Backbone as a printed PyTorch tensor [residue, N CA C, xyz], in Angstrom:
tensor([[[  0.7960,  -1.4090,   0.0070],
         [ -0.0510,   0.0400,  -0.0360],
         [  0.8180,   1.1420,  -0.0620]],

        [[  2.0470,   1.1600,   0.7210],
         [  2.7960,   2.3690,   0.7820],
         [  3.3740,   2.6770,  -0.6110]],

        [[  3.7660,   1.8560,  -1.5320],
         [  4.2170,   2.1150,  -2.7330],
         [  3.1260,   2.6170,  -3.6900]],

        [[  1.7830,   2.1010,  -3.3090],
         [  0.7250,   2.8080,  -4.1710],
         [  0.5290,   4.3270,  -3.9710]],

        [[  0.7390,   4.7880,  -2.5020],
         [  0.6830,   6.1980,  -2.1940],
         [  2.0250,   6.8160,  -2.8200]],

        [[  2.9810,   6.0920,  -2.8170],
         [  4.3180,   6.7180,  -3.3630],
         [  4.0690,   7.0820,  -5.0060]],

        [[  3.6960,   6.2410,  -5.8060],
         [  3.3500,   6.6250,  -7.1160],
         [  2.2680,   7.4340,  -7.2120]],

        [[  1.2930,   7.3420,  -6.5900],
         [  0.0250,   8.4360,  -6.6390],
         [  0.4630,   9.6100,  -6.1680]],

        [[  1.2110,   9.8620,  -5.2570],
         [  1.8270,  11.0850,  -4.8840],
         [  2.6000,  11.7680,  -5.7480]],

        [[  3.5470,  11.0350,  -6.6540],
         [  4.2330,  11.6220,  -7.6720],
         [  3.3730,  12.0770,  -8.8330]],

        [[  2.3660,  11.2430,  -9.0920],
         [  1.3460,  11.6130, -10.2830],
         [  0.5390,  12.8850,  -9.7670]],

        [[  0.1630,  12.9310,  -8.5440],
         [ -0.5360,  14.2600,  -8.0820],
         [  0.4650,  15.3460,  -8.2860]],

        [[  1.6730,  15.2530,  -7.8540],
         [  2.7620,  16.4100,  -7.8100],
         [  2.8330,  16.8290,  -9.2730]],

        [[  3.1400,  15.9130, -10.2070],
         [  3.2570,  16.1400, -11.6040],
         [  2.1330,  16.7360, -12.2870]],

        [[  0.8600,  16.3520, -11.8990],
         [ -0.2560,  17.2670, -12.3270],
         [ -0.2100,  18.5110, -11.9710]],

        [[  0.0490,  18.9290, -10.6560],
         [  0.1820,  20.3200, -10.2260],
         [  1.1180,  21.0520, -10.9070]],

        [[  2.4480,  20.3330, -11.2290],
         [  3.4500,  21.0150, -12.0280],
         [  2.8070,  21.4540, -13.5490]],

        [[  2.0950,  20.4710, -14.0040],
         [  1.7830,  20.6050, -15.3730],
         [  0.5600,  21.7870, -15.3580]],

        [[ -0.2200,  21.8680, -14.3390],
         [ -1.3040,  22.9420, -14.2550],
         [ -0.4930,  24.2960, -14.1590]],

        [[  0.5300,  24.4240, -13.2490],
         [  1.3220,  25.6340, -13.1900],
         [  1.8710,  25.9710, -14.6220]],

        [[  2.5420,  25.1160, -15.3920],
         [  3.0600,  25.1450, -16.6530],
         [  1.9880,  25.7960, -17.6030]],

        [[  0.7870,  25.0710, -17.5050],
         [ -0.2130,  25.3580, -18.5400],
         [ -0.9150,  26.9220, -18.1820]],

        [[ -0.7830,  27.4690, -16.9370],
         [ -1.3560,  28.5510, -16.6320],
         [ -0.5320,  29.7260, -17.2140]],

        [[  0.6620,  29.4870, -17.6150],
         [  1.3980,  30.3970, -18.4030],
         [  1.8160,  31.5920, -17.3820]],

        [[  1.6430,  31.5570, -16.1230],
         [  1.9340,  32.6410, -15.0470],
         [  3.3970,  32.2410, -14.6010]],

        [[  3.8460,  31.3070, -14.8240],
         [  5.2460,  30.8700, -14.2280],
         [  4.9710,  29.6860, -13.3230]],

        [[  6.1790,  28.9620, -13.1850],
         [  6.1870,  27.8050, -12.3890],
         [  7.2160,  27.9910, -11.3550]],

        [[  7.5160,  26.8680, -10.5820],
         [  8.5410,  26.9310,  -9.6480],
         [  9.9370,  27.2370, -10.2430]],

        [[ 10.8260,  27.8320,  -9.3820],
         [ 12.1220,  28.1210, -10.0840],
         [ 12.6640,  26.7660, -10.6990]],

        [[ 12.6340,  25.7500, -10.0950],
         [ 13.2600,  24.4430, -10.4570],
         [ 12.4820,  23.9240, -11.7690]],

        [[ 11.0080,  23.9560, -11.9080],
         [ 10.3830,  23.7350, -13.0870],
         [ 10.5890,  24.8400, -14.1730]],

        [[ 10.7450,  26.0310, -13.7960],
         [ 11.0620,  27.0840, -14.6680],
         [ 12.4130,  26.7490, -15.5320]],

        [[ 13.3450,  26.1920, -14.6260],
         [ 14.5800,  25.8810, -15.3090],
         [ 14.6080,  24.7250, -16.2020]],

        [[ 13.5520,  23.6360, -15.7320],
         [ 13.4000,  22.5980, -16.7650],
         [ 12.7360,  22.9540, -18.2230]],

        [[ 11.6800,  23.9540, -17.9150],
         [ 11.0760,  24.4550, -19.1020],
         [ 11.9860,  25.2660, -20.0120]],

        [[ 12.7910,  26.1190, -19.4230],
         [ 13.7630,  26.8700, -20.2070],
         [ 14.7260,  25.8550, -20.8660]],

        [[ 15.2260,  24.9320, -20.3350],
         [ 16.3480,  24.0560, -20.9930],
         [ 15.5390,  23.2450, -22.0630]],

        [[ 14.3390,  22.8370, -21.7630],
         [ 13.5670,  22.3140, -22.9680],
         [ 13.3990,  23.2570, -24.1180]],

        [[ 13.0350,  24.4830, -23.8970],
         [ 12.8620,  25.5030, -24.9910],
         [ 14.1550,  25.7760, -25.5660]],

        [[ 15.0800,  26.0260, -24.8690],
         [ 16.4310,  26.3880, -25.5610],
         [ 17.3910,  25.3630, -26.0100]],

        [[ 17.3080,  24.2230, -25.3140],
         [ 18.3380,  23.2150, -25.7170],
         [ 17.6280,  21.9430, -26.4880]],

        [[ 16.4490,  21.7590, -26.2050],
         [ 15.5550,  20.5360, -26.7050],
         [ 15.3290,  19.5700, -25.7360]],

        [[ 14.8270,  18.4550, -26.0780],
         [ 14.3970,  17.5330, -25.2140],
         [ 13.0590,  17.8490, -24.4710]],

        [[ 12.4380,  16.8720, -23.7400],
         [ 11.0760,  17.2750, -23.0880],
         [ 11.4420,  17.7580, -21.7680]],

        [[ 10.5360,  18.3520, -21.1050],
         [ 10.4760,  18.9430, -19.8930],
         [ 10.7520,  17.6620, -18.7850]],

        [[ 10.0790,  16.5120, -18.8730],
         [ 10.2890,  15.4570, -18.1420],
         [ 11.7860,  14.8230, -18.3930]],

        [[ 12.3930,  14.8990, -19.6280],
         [ 13.7420,  14.5670, -19.8200],
         [ 14.7160,  15.1990, -18.9220]],

        [[ 14.4790,  16.6470, -18.9170],
         [ 15.5080,  17.3280, -18.1690],
         [ 15.2680,  17.1480, -16.5160]],

        [[ 14.0040,  16.7240, -16.2460],
         [ 13.8980,  16.2930, -14.9020],
         [ 14.7410,  15.1770, -14.4270]],

        [[ 14.9310,  14.1830, -15.3180],
         [ 15.7140,  13.1580, -15.1510],
         [ 17.2130,  13.5080, -15.0320]],

        [[ 17.6480,  14.3300, -16.0560],
         [ 19.0290,  14.7940, -16.2200],
         [ 19.5220,  15.5660, -15.0310]],

        [[ 18.6890,  16.5280, -14.5560],
         [ 18.9380,  17.3450, -13.4350],
         [ 19.0220,  16.6150, -12.2560]],

        [[ 18.1240,  15.4690, -11.9330],
         [ 18.1150,  14.5180, -10.9880],
         [ 19.1440,  13.8920, -10.8210]],

        [[ 20.0060,  13.4850, -11.7530],
         [ 21.2690,  12.8390, -11.6860],
         [ 22.3530,  13.7230, -11.1080]],

        [[ 22.3840,  15.0020, -11.6200],
         [ 23.1160,  15.9090, -11.0380],
         [ 23.0040,  16.0700,  -9.4810]],

        [[ 21.7250,  16.2490,  -9.2710],
         [ 21.3990,  16.4800,  -7.7790],
         [ 21.7490,  15.3070,  -6.8440]],

        [[ 21.6530,  14.0870,  -7.2850],
         [ 21.9950,  12.9200,  -6.5890],
         [ 23.3550,  12.9120,  -6.2040]],

        [[ 24.2070,  13.3080,  -7.2460],
         [ 25.6660,  13.4440,  -6.8390],
         [ 25.9400,  14.4970,  -5.7530]],

        [[ 25.1180,  15.6090,  -5.7900],
         [ 25.3170,  16.8220,  -4.9080],
         [ 24.7660,  16.3510,  -3.4470]],

        [[ 23.7330,  15.6260,  -3.3800],
         [ 23.1730,  14.9370,  -2.0110],
         [ 24.0420,  14.1070,  -1.5270]],

        [[ 24.6950,  13.2880,  -2.4990],
         [ 25.7070,  12.1960,  -1.8920],
         [ 26.8000,  13.1850,  -1.2140]],

        [[ 27.3780,  14.0850,  -1.7510],
         [ 28.5000,  15.0010,  -1.4000],
         [ 28.0240,  15.3560,   0.1790]],

        [[ 26.7990,  16.0240,   0.2130],
         [ 26.4290,  16.8650,   1.3830],
         [ 26.1610,  15.7460,   2.3620]],

        [[ 25.8080,  14.5100,   2.2590],
         [ 25.3880,  13.5980,   3.0950],
         [ 26.6400,  12.6800,   3.5220]],

        [[ 27.6220,  12.7440,   2.5140],
         [ 28.8250,  11.9480,   2.8110],
         [ 28.5730,  10.4570,   2.7490]],

        [[ 27.6970,  10.0940,   1.7120],
         [ 27.3380,   8.6240,   1.7870],
         [ 27.1010,   8.3240,   0.4170]],

        [[ 26.7770,   6.9710,   0.1190],
         [ 26.7950,   6.5530,  -1.2680],
         [ 25.4190,   7.2870,  -1.9000]],

        [[ 25.5300,   7.4850,  -3.3440],
         [ 24.4380,   8.0620,  -4.1230],
         [ 23.1790,   7.1630,  -3.8300]],

        [[ 22.1140,   7.7740,  -3.7220],
         [ 20.6050,   7.1870,  -3.5770],
         [ 20.1160,   6.9730,  -5.1540]],

        [[ 20.7250,   5.8880,  -5.5710],
         [ 20.3400,   5.5960,  -7.0240],
         [ 18.7540,   5.4580,  -7.2900]],

        [[ 18.0930,   5.0880,  -6.1030],
         [ 16.5830,   4.9340,  -6.2750],
         [ 15.9430,   6.2770,  -6.6560]],

        [[ 16.6480,   7.4690,  -6.3670],
         [ 15.9830,   8.7350,  -6.6610],
         [ 15.7520,   8.7940,  -8.0160]],

        [[ 16.6140,   8.2770,  -8.9060],
         [ 16.4390,   8.2370, -10.4060],
         [ 14.9550,   7.4130, -10.8570]],

        [[ 14.7300,   6.4360, -10.0120],
         [ 13.4270,   5.9100, -10.2230],
         [ 12.2820,   7.0280, -10.0420]],

        [[ 12.3130,   7.5800,  -9.0150],
         [ 11.3530,   8.6200,  -8.6740],
         [ 11.4320,   9.7730,  -9.7360]],

        [[ 12.7120,  10.1660, -10.1980],
         [ 12.6410,  11.1920, -11.0850],
         [ 12.1650,  10.6770, -12.4590]],

        [[ 12.4340,   9.5580, -12.8210],
         [ 11.8850,   8.9610, -14.1040],
         [ 10.2940,   8.8140, -14.1360]],

        [[  9.5340,   8.5180, -12.8520],
         [  8.4290,   8.3300, -12.8010],
         [  7.7490,   9.9800, -12.9820]],

        [[  8.5300,  10.8570, -12.2650],
         [  8.2050,  12.2660, -12.1910],
         [  8.1850,  12.7490, -13.7070]],

        [[  9.1710,  12.6070, -14.3670],
         [  9.5020,  13.1030, -15.6360],
         [  8.4840,  12.5090, -16.5650]],

        [[  7.9850,  11.0100, -16.5000],
         [  7.2230,  10.5990, -17.3320],
         [  5.6990,  11.2280, -17.1590]],

        [[  5.4800,  11.4970, -15.7280],
         [  4.3770,  12.0410, -15.4220],
         [  4.1680,  13.4580, -15.9110]],

        [[  5.0960,  14.3450, -15.8910],
         [  5.1460,  15.5930, -16.2850],
         [  4.7410,  15.4890, -17.9260]],

        [[  5.5070,  14.7320, -18.6150],
         [  5.4310,  14.7580, -20.1190],
         [  3.8770,  14.2290, -20.5040]],

        [[  3.3790,  13.3630, -19.6570],
         [  2.0780,  12.6890, -19.7270],
         [  0.8970,  13.8300, -19.5480]],

        [[  0.9710,  14.5310, -18.4510],
         [ -0.0220,  15.5480, -18.0290],
         [  0.1880,  16.6500, -19.2220]],

        [[  1.4590,  16.9730, -19.5230],
         [  1.6040,  18.1090, -20.5120],
         [  0.9140,  17.8260, -21.9810]],

        [[  0.9040,  16.5220, -22.1560],
         [  0.3480,  15.9430, -23.3680],
         [ -1.2060,  16.0680, -23.4600]],

        [[ -1.7660,  15.6210, -22.1080],
         [ -3.2680,  15.5060, -21.8790],
         [ -4.0220,  16.8470, -21.6280]],

        [[ -3.2650,  17.6020, -20.7620],
         [ -3.8040,  18.8910, -20.0610],
         [ -4.2590,  19.9890, -21.1800]],

        [[ -3.3860,  20.3320, -22.3500],
         [ -3.9120,  21.0810, -23.1300],
         [ -5.3640,  20.9160, -23.8930]],

        [[ -5.6240,  19.6790, -23.9700],
         [ -7.1020,  19.1890, -24.5510],
         [ -8.2010,  19.4160, -23.6100]],

        [[ -7.8450,  19.7050, -22.2290],
         [ -8.7300,  20.0580, -21.2140],
         [ -8.8860,  21.3070, -20.6710]],

        [[ -7.6220,  21.7750, -20.4260],
         [ -7.5680,  23.0270, -19.8020],
         [ -6.5820,  23.9870, -20.6610]],

        [[ -7.1320,  25.1600, -21.2330],
         [ -6.3910,  26.1490, -21.8490],
         [ -6.8030,  27.3950, -21.4600]],

        [[ -6.3890,  27.7790, -20.4580],
         [ -6.9990,  29.2320, -19.9080],
         [ -6.5660,  30.3090, -20.8530]],

        [[ -7.2910,  31.3630, -21.3370],
         [ -6.8010,  32.4510, -21.9500],
         [ -6.8700,  33.8060, -21.4080]],

        [[ -7.9500,  33.8170, -20.3880],
         [ -8.1570,  35.2200, -19.6910],
         [ -7.5790,  35.0270, -18.3880]],

        [[ -7.0490,  36.2170, -17.8630],
         [ -6.1210,  36.1630, -16.7300],
         [ -6.6570,  35.5920, -15.5380]],

        [[ -8.0590,  35.5450, -15.2570],
         [ -8.6770,  34.8960, -13.8850],
         [ -8.6440,  33.3390, -14.2940]],

        [[ -8.7460,  32.8950, -15.4150],
         [ -8.6490,  31.5070, -15.4770],
         [ -7.1620,  31.1220, -15.4000]],

        [[ -6.1580,  31.8490, -15.8420],
         [ -4.7790,  31.3890, -15.4690],
         [ -4.3200,  31.3690, -13.9960]],

        [[ -5.0770,  32.4060, -13.3230],
         [ -4.7490,  32.6340, -11.9580],
         [ -5.5420,  31.2660, -11.2090]],

        [[ -6.5790,  30.8880, -11.7140],
         [ -7.2440,  29.5590, -11.0520],
         [ -6.5640,  28.3580, -11.4560]],

        [[ -5.9920,  28.4330, -12.7140],
         [ -5.3940,  27.2640, -13.0290],
         [ -3.9550,  27.1110, -12.3030]],

        [[ -3.1990,  28.3100, -12.1130],
         [ -2.0600,  28.3110, -11.2310],
         [ -2.2840,  27.9810, -10.0380]],

        [[ -3.3340,  28.5190,  -9.3570],
         [ -3.7300,  28.2810,  -7.8770],
         [ -3.9000,  26.9590,  -7.5480]],

        [[ -4.8190,  26.1620,  -8.4390],
         [ -5.0420,  24.6350,  -8.4480],
         [ -3.6160,  23.9440,  -8.4300]],

        [[ -2.8590,  24.2150,  -9.3950],
         [ -1.4280,  23.7250,  -9.5100],
         [ -0.6180,  23.8840,  -8.3640]],

        [[ -0.5740,  25.0030,  -7.6950],
         [  0.2830,  25.1170,  -6.4610],
         [ -0.1320,  24.2880,  -5.2380]],

        [[ -1.5450,  24.2760,  -5.0410],
         [ -2.1340,  23.4560,  -4.0540],
         [ -2.0310,  22.0960,  -4.3470]],

        [[ -2.0140,  21.5790,  -5.5610],
         [ -2.0230,  20.1420,  -5.9420],
         [ -0.4440,  19.7770,  -5.7460]],

        [[  0.5730,  20.5960,  -6.1160],
         [  1.9710,  20.2760,  -5.8460],
         [  2.1650,  19.8040,  -4.5720]],

        [[  1.7820,  20.9050,  -3.6420],
         [  1.8480,  20.6850,  -2.1640],
         [  1.2780,  19.3140,  -1.5880]],

        [[  0.1620,  19.1000,  -2.1080],
         [ -0.3650,  17.7070,  -1.6220],
         [  0.2570,  16.5700,  -2.2250]],

        [[  0.5400,  16.6080,  -3.4210],
         [  1.3940,  15.5150,  -3.8630],
         [  2.6900,  15.1850,  -3.3490]],

        [[  3.2670,  16.4280,  -3.0930],
         [  4.6350,  16.4100,  -2.5050],
         [  4.6740,  15.5900,  -1.1360]],

        [[  3.7560,  16.2500,  -0.4010],
         [  3.5670,  15.6740,   0.9680],
         [  3.2250,  14.2420,   1.2000]],

        [[  2.2970,  13.7710,   0.0650],
         [  1.8790,  12.3370,  -0.1220],
         [  2.9310,  11.5390,  -0.2860]],

        [[  3.8680,  11.6360,  -1.1440],
         [  4.6780,  10.7520,  -1.6330],
         [  5.8820,  10.8620,  -0.7280]],

        [[  6.2360,  12.0820,  -0.0480],
         [  7.4290,  12.0300,   0.8120],
         [  7.1250,  11.3240,   1.9690]],

        [[  6.0120,  11.1760,   2.5000],
         [  5.4910,  10.5500,   3.8150],
         [  5.7360,   8.8630,   3.5990]],

        [[  5.8460,   8.5640,   2.3780],
         [  6.1640,   7.1010,   2.2110],
         [  7.6300,   6.8230,   2.5150]],

        [[  8.3910,   7.8540,   2.6260],
         [  9.8280,   7.8220,   2.8390],
         [ 10.6220,   6.7710,   1.9690]],

        [[ 10.1680,   6.6660,   0.6400],
         [ 10.7090,   5.8850,  -0.2910],
         [ 11.2000,   6.6850,  -1.5120]],

        [[ 12.6250,   6.8450,  -1.6690],
         [ 13.0570,   7.5150,  -2.7850],
         [ 12.7560,   8.7120,  -3.2630]],

        [[ 12.8470,   9.7520,  -2.3920],
         [ 12.4640,  11.0760,  -2.7710],
         [ 12.9270,  11.6010,  -4.1020]],

        [[ 12.3470,  12.5080,  -4.8420],
         [ 12.9560,  13.0090,  -5.9760],
         [ 14.2180,  13.8670,  -5.5580]],

        [[ 15.2440,  13.8720,  -6.0390],
         [ 16.4420,  14.3520,  -5.6980],
         [ 16.4050,  15.7350,  -5.0400]],

        [[ 15.5500,  16.6860,  -5.5710],
         [ 15.4100,  18.0240,  -5.3600],
         [ 14.6700,  18.0820,  -3.9090]],

        [[ 13.8430,  17.0980,  -3.8680],
         [ 12.9790,  17.1570,  -2.2560],
         [ 13.9470,  16.4430,  -1.4310]],

        [[ 14.7480,  15.5730,  -1.8580],
         [ 15.8130,  14.9310,  -0.8000],
         [ 16.7510,  16.1090,  -0.3890]],

        [[ 17.0940,  17.0540,  -1.4240],
         [ 17.9270,  18.2320,  -0.9970],
         [ 17.2530,  18.9500,   0.1080]],

        [[ 15.9260,  19.1940,  -0.0880],
         [ 15.2460,  19.9260,   0.8340],
         [ 15.3030,  19.2290,   2.2150]],

        [[ 15.1890,  18.0890,   2.2440],
         [ 15.2440,  17.2360,   3.6820],
         [ 16.5790,  17.3070,   4.1230]],

        [[ 17.6370,  17.2060,   3.2180],
         [ 18.9710,  17.3360,   3.9030],
         [ 19.3050,  18.6760,   4.5990]],

        [[ 18.9380,  19.6000,   3.7260],
         [ 18.9740,  21.0650,   4.2440],
         [ 18.2610,  21.3790,   5.6780]],

        [[ 17.1500,  20.8250,   5.6520],
         [ 16.3400,  20.9480,   6.9610],
         [ 17.0540,  20.3370,   7.9190]],

        [[ 17.5150,  19.0180,   7.7290],
         [ 18.3890,  18.1850,   8.6590],
         [ 19.6920,  19.0120,   9.1970]],

        [[ 20.4110,  19.6070,   8.2130],
         [ 21.7380,  20.3290,   8.4550],
         [ 21.3430,  21.6220,   9.2690]],

        [[ 20.3690,  22.4180,   8.8790],
         [ 19.9760,  23.6340,   9.4970],
         [ 19.2010,  23.5960,  10.6520]],

        [[ 18.5420,  22.2310,  10.9040],
         [ 17.7270,  22.0860,  11.9870],
         [ 16.4020,  23.0830,  12.0040]],

        [[ 15.9400,  23.2110,  10.8790],
         [ 14.8680,  24.0120,  10.7280],
         [ 13.5570,  23.3540,  10.2530]],

        [[ 12.4890,  23.8870,   9.6250],
         [ 11.5200,  23.0130,   9.0300],
         [ 11.5090,  23.0240,   7.5490]],

        [[ 10.5720,  22.3870,   7.0200],
         [ 10.6000,  22.3370,   5.6560],
         [ 10.1530,  23.5780,   4.8380]],

        [[  9.5690,  24.3640,   5.5420],
         [  9.2240,  25.4950,   4.8830],
         [ 10.3920,  26.2860,   4.7030]],

        [[ 11.4220,  26.5540,   5.4960],
         [ 12.7370,  27.2790,   5.4870],
         [ 13.3830,  26.4820,   4.2800]],

        [[ 13.7260,  25.2480,   4.3280],
         [ 14.7980,  24.6280,   3.3530],
         [ 14.0300,  24.5970,   1.9030]],

        [[ 12.7860,  24.3070,   1.7970],
         [ 12.2020,  24.4160,   0.4440],
         [ 12.2980,  25.7360,   0.0770]],

        [[ 11.9910,  26.7520,   0.7240],
         [ 12.1320,  28.2890,   0.2850],
         [ 13.5190,  28.5970,   0.0230]],

        [[ 14.4570,  28.1760,   0.6400],
         [ 15.9410,  28.3770,   0.1910],
         [ 16.3580,  27.8710,  -0.9420]],

        [[ 15.9410,  26.5150,  -1.3000],
         [ 16.2760,  26.0200,  -2.4810],
         [ 15.5260,  26.6640,  -3.7840]],

        [[ 14.1550,  27.0010,  -3.5980],
         [ 13.4920,  27.7940,  -4.4030],
         [ 14.2540,  29.0730,  -4.8640]],

        [[ 14.8070,  29.8010,  -3.8480],
         [ 15.5290,  30.9640,  -4.1260],
         [ 16.8830,  30.7650,  -4.9200]],

        [[ 17.5110,  29.6480,  -4.6600],
         [ 18.7610,  29.2830,  -5.0820],
         [ 18.4750,  29.0210,  -6.7070]],

        [[ 17.2330,  28.2150,  -6.9860],
         [ 16.9480,  27.8820,  -8.4040],
         [ 16.5960,  29.1130,  -9.1010]],

        [[ 15.7960,  30.0340,  -8.4480],
         [ 15.3600,  31.3190,  -8.9980],
         [ 16.5430,  32.0230,  -9.3850]],

        [[ 17.5750,  32.1930,  -8.7220],
         [ 18.8220,  33.0320,  -9.2140],
         [ 19.3950,  32.3650, -10.3560]],

        [[ 19.5710,  30.8920, -10.3950],
         [ 20.0220,  30.1240, -11.3850],
         [ 19.0840,  30.4310, -12.6960]],

        [[ 17.9250,  30.3020, -12.5840],
         [ 17.0450,  30.6260, -13.6980],
         [ 17.2540,  31.9590, -14.3030]],

        [[ 17.3950,  33.0310, -13.5380],
         [ 17.5990,  34.5100, -13.8270],
         [ 18.8790,  34.4760, -14.6010]],

        [[ 19.9450,  33.9430, -14.0720],
         [ 21.3030,  33.8960, -14.6980],
         [ 21.2600,  33.2670, -16.1690]],

        [[ 20.6470,  32.3550, -16.1870],
         [ 20.3400,  31.5050, -17.5270],
         [ 19.2480,  32.1980, -18.3830]],

        [[ 18.5890,  33.2960, -18.0330],
         [ 17.6980,  33.9360, -18.8860],
         [ 16.3230,  33.2300, -18.9690]],

        [[ 16.2130,  32.2860, -18.1710],
         [ 14.8760,  31.5030, -18.2240],
         [ 13.8250,  32.3210, -18.0130]],

        [[ 12.4800,  32.1400, -18.7310],
         [ 11.3710,  32.8670, -18.4830],
         [ 10.9270,  32.8020, -16.9240]],

        [[ 10.6240,  33.9670, -16.3280],
         [ 10.3460,  34.0310, -14.9700],
         [  8.9360,  34.8740, -14.9880]],

        [[  7.9680,  34.2180, -14.1750],
         [  6.5460,  35.0100, -14.2160],
         [  6.2150,  35.1270, -12.8440]],

        [[  5.0790,  35.8770, -12.5200],
         [  4.6490,  36.2140, -11.2100],
         [  4.5240,  34.8030, -10.4410]],

        [[  3.9120,  33.8100, -11.1400],
         [  3.7650,  32.5560, -10.4390],
         [  4.9860,  31.7960,  -9.8590]],

        [[  6.2290,  32.1940, -10.4990],
         [  7.4170,  31.7490, -10.0660],
         [  7.7890,  32.4690,  -8.6430]],

        [[  7.4000,  33.7700,  -8.5650],
         [  7.8080,  34.4540,  -7.2510],
         [  6.8140,  34.0200,  -6.2280]],

        [[  5.5390,  33.6580,  -6.6720],
         [  4.5570,  33.2200,  -5.7180],
         [  4.8470,  31.7860,  -5.2030]],

        [[  5.4350,  31.0930,  -6.0350],
         [  5.8980,  29.7240,  -5.6290],
         [  6.8760,  29.6200,  -4.4930]],

        [[  7.8900,  30.7200,  -4.7280],
         [  8.9080,  30.9850,  -3.8310],
         [  8.3440,  31.1840,  -2.5080]],

        [[  7.3940,  32.1650,  -2.4780],
         [  6.9070,  32.4920,  -1.2270],
         [  5.9210,  31.6850,  -0.6220]],

        [[  5.1590,  30.8910,  -1.4630],
         [  4.0930,  29.9880,  -0.8530],
         [  4.3990,  28.5230,  -1.0410]],

        [[  5.2520,  27.9400,  -1.8150],
         [  5.3110,  26.9280,  -1.9510],
         [  5.5670,  25.9540,  -0.8240]],

        [[  6.8110,  26.5330,  -0.0690],
         [  7.1560,  25.7920,   1.1310],
         [  6.0750,  25.8040,   2.2980]],

        [[  5.1690,  27.0280,   2.2340],
         [  4.2850,  27.1140,   3.3480],
         [  3.1610,  26.1020,   3.0640]],

        [[  2.8300,  25.9850,   1.9120],
         [  1.6990,  24.8990,   1.5220],
         [  2.1230,  23.6610,   1.8200]],

        [[  3.4560,  23.2660,   1.6140],
         [  3.9950,  21.7840,   1.7900],
         [  4.0210,  21.6610,   3.3150]],

        [[  4.4450,  22.7170,   4.1380],
         [  4.5110,  22.7170,   5.5230],
         [  2.7980,  22.4260,   6.0370]],

        [[  1.9650,  22.9560,   5.4150],
         [  0.5200,  22.6650,   5.8030],
         [  0.0920,  21.4940,   5.5760]],

        [[  0.4070,  20.9000,   4.5070],
         [ -0.0570,  19.5350,   3.8230],
         [  0.5690,  18.5180,   4.6170]],

        [[  1.8620,  18.5990,   4.9920],
         [  2.7620,  17.5150,   5.6540],
         [  2.2780,  16.8680,   7.0130]],

        [[  1.6010,  17.6630,   7.8220],
         [  0.9490,  16.8410,   9.1510],
         [ -0.4050,  16.4140,   8.4790]],

        [[ -1.1900,  16.9950,   7.7120],
         [ -2.3900,  16.3680,   7.3690],
         [ -2.3520,  15.2090,   6.7500]],

        [[ -1.4020,  15.0420,   5.6450],
         [ -1.3210,  13.6600,   5.0260],
         [ -0.4600,  12.6260,   5.8210]],

        [[  0.1820,  13.1330,   6.9070],
         [  0.6590,  12.2160,   7.7700],
         [ -0.2860,  11.5930,   8.6390]],

        [[ -1.1450,  12.2200,   9.2860],
         [ -2.2900,  11.7380,   9.7890],
         [ -3.0780,  10.7890,   8.9670]],

        [[ -3.5340,  11.2230,   7.8100],
         [ -4.3900,  10.4900,   7.0160],
         [ -3.8130,   9.0940,   6.4890]],

        [[ -2.5390,   9.2590,   6.0020],
         [ -1.8320,   8.0760,   5.4550],
         [ -1.3920,   7.1290,   6.5330]],

        [[ -1.1660,   7.6540,   7.7530],
         [ -0.8070,   6.5900,   8.7410],
         [ -1.9590,   5.9420,   9.0550]],

        [[ -2.8900,   6.4580,   9.2600],
         [ -4.3590,   5.7030,   9.5890],
         [ -4.6250,   4.6970,   8.3340]],

        [[ -4.4120,   4.9860,   7.1880],
         [ -4.6800,   4.2020,   6.0720],
         [ -3.5920,   2.9150,   6.0460]],

        [[ -2.3200,   3.3580,   6.2120],
         [ -1.4110,   2.3310,   6.1980],
         [ -1.3930,   1.3530,   7.2460]],

        [[ -1.7450,   1.9190,   8.6860],
         [ -1.9060,   0.9820,   9.7360],
         [ -3.1170,   0.0090,   9.7360]],

        [[ -4.1460,   0.5300,   9.1070],
         [ -5.3920,  -0.1290,   8.8570],
         [ -5.0620,  -1.2510,   7.9220]],

        [[ -4.4430,  -1.1720,   6.7690],
         [ -4.2900,  -2.0040,   5.7850],
         [ -3.0490,  -3.1960,   6.1740]],

        [[ -2.1170,  -2.7140,   7.1160],
         [ -1.2900,  -3.7210,   7.6130],
         [ -1.6900,  -4.4840,   8.6770]],

        [[ -2.8930,  -4.0110,   9.3580],
         [ -3.4100,  -4.8090,  10.3770],
         [ -4.6320,  -5.6760,   9.9380]],

        [[ -5.2730,  -5.4360,   8.8040],
         [ -6.5170,  -6.1080,   8.3670],
         [ -6.1680,  -7.5790,   8.1310]],

        [[ -5.1250,  -7.9490,   7.3880],
         [ -4.9450,  -9.3090,   7.1320],
         [ -4.7580, -10.2320,   8.4720]],

        [[ -4.1270,  -9.7330,   9.4260],
         [ -3.8800, -10.3040,  10.7000],
         [ -5.2400, -10.4220,  11.4670]],

        [[ -5.9210,  -9.3370,  11.4840],
         [ -7.3250,  -9.4100,  11.9280],
         [ -8.2000, -10.4090,  11.4110]],

        [[ -8.1590, -10.5740,  10.1890],
         [ -8.9430, -11.6530,   9.3140],
         [ -8.5550, -12.9400,   9.7320]],

        [[ -7.1280, -13.2350,   9.7960],
         [ -6.7020, -14.3900,  10.2410],
         [ -6.8900, -15.0620,  11.3440]],

        [[ -7.0290, -13.9850,  12.4720],
         [ -7.3530, -14.2260,  13.9080],
         [ -8.7720, -14.3960,  14.0090]],

        [[ -9.5490, -13.8770,  13.0670],
         [-11.1040, -14.0440,  13.1010],
         [-11.2170, -15.5880,  12.6210]],

        [[-10.4670, -15.9860,  11.5430],
         [-10.9230, -17.3690,  11.2610],
         [-10.3140, -18.4790,  12.0960]],

        [[ -9.1180, -17.9310,  12.6920],
         [ -8.8260, -19.0770,  13.8590],
         [ -9.7210, -19.1460,  14.9740]],

        [[-10.4500, -18.1750,  15.3790],
         [-11.4190, -17.9830,  16.4590],
         [-12.5100, -18.8700,  16.1040]],

        [[-12.9330, -18.8490,  14.6090],
         [-13.9550, -19.5940,  14.4080],
         [-13.7230, -21.0990,  14.2720]]])
């Protein structure tokens, strides 16, 4: 059941990312970097997700002074595939043209990103390297996920500006609100998922005991 929530969380996360891209108001600094590389260099946004993930895995390994978390590539692969899939499907369903439609689309994306990230991170299985970096910074600085996430967003924002990647008002809003939304959803998803996971792990034993008693 844990792995179901792991994949589900990533699919929710990538749906949110695709909503922000589709809004045309700007994405998170990290996703803006991916979109910019896709436009200027080639390849899909999802492909750059995997390439940058490989670089971040090496960076995380250096910070933690341990072996690279190769499983992070699996998560990046699922995320990259999910982004490309949603970007293929969403234009047929959601194409906001007026400003308020774009704002709604971006707002939905921002909330869905927080929900998806909190869901898959709680499974504690192979975080996306950029999210693992946030957890490492949280651990090293002894702060909360809001601080570490915002710090990373600021770093990628500066990188995106240096590379002349398109930056929108949504990018700045993500820097300010992304960590806050994730910090809100983390305890909520923890409470709900723990209840579901504990119930799913005890149900078979309960049924077995019930059969024995009969």
